[in-house]
N, C-alpha and C positions, 0 to 999 in steps of 0.2 A: 672412964668415957668410951663408946664405941661410937665412930662415926662410918655411918653405913656407904659404903661405895658410889662415887655418884660420874656419869647420870644415871647407871643402875649395878646392880650388881654382874659378874661374870666377865669384866672387861680387864683383870686380872690386875697388874701394878699401877696401870693406868687411872683406873677407878678408883683405886685407894688415893692415891698422888691427886688425881680432882676434887675428892670429897676433901681431902688434908685442904690444899690449897683455897677451898672456899671457908673452910671452916676456918682457919689462918685469918682470911680477911674478913671475916665478921668477927672475929675476937680481937682485930686490930693491929695480929701480928704481921712483920714484914717479911718472911721467911718460912719456908717448911726444910727439916730437915730430917731425910728421909731414908732406910734402910731395912733390910731383909733381914729377917730373925735368922738365917743359916750362913750369916757372915758373923760371929761370934767375935773376931778379931778386931773391932772397929778403933783404931788409931783414937787416943783421948783428945788430941786437939783436932779430928775430922771437919767441926762447922770450921776453923779460923785455916785450914789446909784448902776448903772449898769457896772460902769466902771471894767473891772480888766483883766484878762485871757480873752482871746477870746471874745464869744458872751454873750450874758446874756439876757433872757428873764421876765418877770413879771410872776408869776405863775397864778395869775388868769385869764392875761389876755396875752398871749403871742405874739400878734400885736406889745404889745407894750416893745422893747428890741434895746436893742445896737447890731450894727452886722458890725466887722471888714470890711474892703473892700476885706478882704483876704478871706472872705468866700461864694464868688461869687463862686467860682468852684464848690465849694460842694453844692451849694444850687442849681447852673443850670444840675448839675447831676441828684437831687434828682427829680427835673420837670420835665427832660427829662424821668427817671424812671417810671415816672407816679404818682411820690408825689403830693399830693394835701392838708394833714394836715400841719399846721403849729407847730402843740406840735409835732409832727414827725420830720420834717424839723427840730426844736429846734435839738434834739436829735441827727439827722446824722451830724448835724453840732459840737455838744456837747458843746452846748448853755448852761448857767449854767441858774438853776432857780433859780428868786428872790423873795422870799415873803418879800412882802412891809407890814410896821405898818398896815395898814388898806388897805382893800380891793378897787378896782376903781370902779366908778358908770361905768354902762352900758349903757348909754339912750337911748333907741331905742322908746322911746314915751313919750310924755310930762307927761305924768304921773310920769315915772320913775326920773325926776326931782326934784319931790318931797318927796323922802324918803329920 
């Protein structure tokens, strides 16, 4: 299944997150766990690590986060106001920043895997 960005394409991770939250709400889910495709070493207990009150992001990679569907209106307002920064959006929503024991990999080139 492919869920198109919302409210429009070209908004980067925020468009994908907004679409995922809307889709989750329509499906009766309570949260969305987000992660970029460039972070191959996600901890197996990531959701449990991020669980708690409200939204939470991984400090080193804000696209990795746990977002309650109730954050959707605040995220939409942030986007409609011209916001595009995931860190600023997380602050706008009041997301907790969680430090993991080891930084996540950020793989953008084959040589990044050698680290």
